[in-house]
C-alpha positions as CSV (number, residue, x, y, z in Angstrom):
1,M,92.3,103.0,87.0
2,K,93.0,103.6,83.3
3,L,93.2,101.2,80.5
4,K,96.5,101.5,78.6
5,E,96.1,103.5,75.4
6,N,97.4,100.9,73.1
7,V,95.2,98.1,74.4
8,A,92.3,97.3,72.0
9,V,88.9,96.0,73.1
10,S,86.5,94.7,70.4
11,E,82.7,94.7,70.5
12,S,82.8,91.0,71.2
13,G,85.1,91.3,74.3
14,F,88.3,90.4,72.6
15,I,91.3,92.2,74.1
16,F,94.6,92.7,72.2
17,D,97.8,94.1,73.7
18,P,100.1,95.1,70.8
19,N,103.1,95.4,73.1
20,T,103.1,91.7,73.9
21,G,101.1,90.3,71.1
22,E,98.8,88.6,73.7
23,S,95.1,88.4,73.4
24,F,92.4,87.7,76.0
25,S,88.6,87.4,76.1
26,V,86.3,88.8,78.8
27,N,82.6,88.2,79.6
28,S,80.0,90.9,78.9
29,T,80.5,92.6,82.3
30,G,84.3,92.8,81.7
31,K,83.7,94.1,78.2
32,M,81.4,96.8,79.5
33,I,83.9,97.8,82.2
34,L,86.8,98.0,79.8
35,Q,84.8,100.0,77.3
36,M,83.9,102.5,80.0
37,L,87.5,102.7,81.2
38,A,88.6,103.4,77.6
39,K,86.0,106.3,77.5
40,G,87.5,107.7,80.7
41,L,84.6,107.1,83.0
42,S,85.2,107.3,86.7
43,M,85.0,104.3,88.9
44,Q,81.8,105.7,90.5
45,E,80.2,106.1,87.0
46,I,81.3,102.5,86.2
47,E,79.9,101.2,89.4
48,S,76.6,102.9,88.9
49,S,76.2,101.6,85.4
50,I,77.1,98.0,86.3
51,I,74.8,98.0,89.3
52,A,71.9,99.3,87.2
53,E,72.6,97.0,84.2
54,Y,73.0,93.8,86.2
55,D,70.9,94.5,89.3
56,V,73.7,93.6,91.7
57,D,74.4,95.3,95.0
58,Q,77.5,97.4,95.8
59,K,79.2,94.7,97.8
60,A,78.9,92.2,94.9
61,F,80.2,94.8,92.5
62,Q,83.2,95.6,94.7
63,R,84.2,91.9,94.9
64,Y,84.0,91.5,91.2
65,M,85.8,94.7,90.5
66,D,88.6,93.9,93.0
67,D,89.2,90.6,91.3
68,F,88.9,92.0,87.8
69,S,91.3,94.9,88.4
70,H,93.8,92.5,90.0
71,T,93.7,90.4,86.8
72,L,94.1,93.5,84.6
73,R,97.1,94.6,86.6
74,R,98.6,91.2,86.5
75,L,98.2,91.1,82.7
76,N,99.6,94.7,82.5
77,L,96.6,96.0,80.7
78,I,95.9,99.0,82.9
79,E,98.1,101.9,84.0
80,T,99.1,102.0,87.6
81,E,99.7,105.1,89.6
82,T,103.5,104.6,89.2
83,D,103.2,104.6,85.4
84,D,102.6,108.3,85.2
C-alpha cells in the first residue's frame, strides 16, 4: 500500500487531497500509519511500530488496518496495484 504522492498529511492528522479539494482528519494511530506510508515503510514495519507503540496484539492491528485501508481506498488516498 502506498499513499498517493500529492496527498498531504499534517502533524495534527489533517489530510488534504489537492486533486479533489477534500480534507479529512484521522486519529493519532491513523496519522502515524499515514506518516509511515509516506516515508515508504513496509506493512511489516508499520505493524511492528504500531504494536509496540500502542501495545496491541497482531489480530487487533490487522482488524484496524483492514478497516483503515478500506477507508483510504474508498477515499482514493492510496494507490492500488492497478494504478501503476
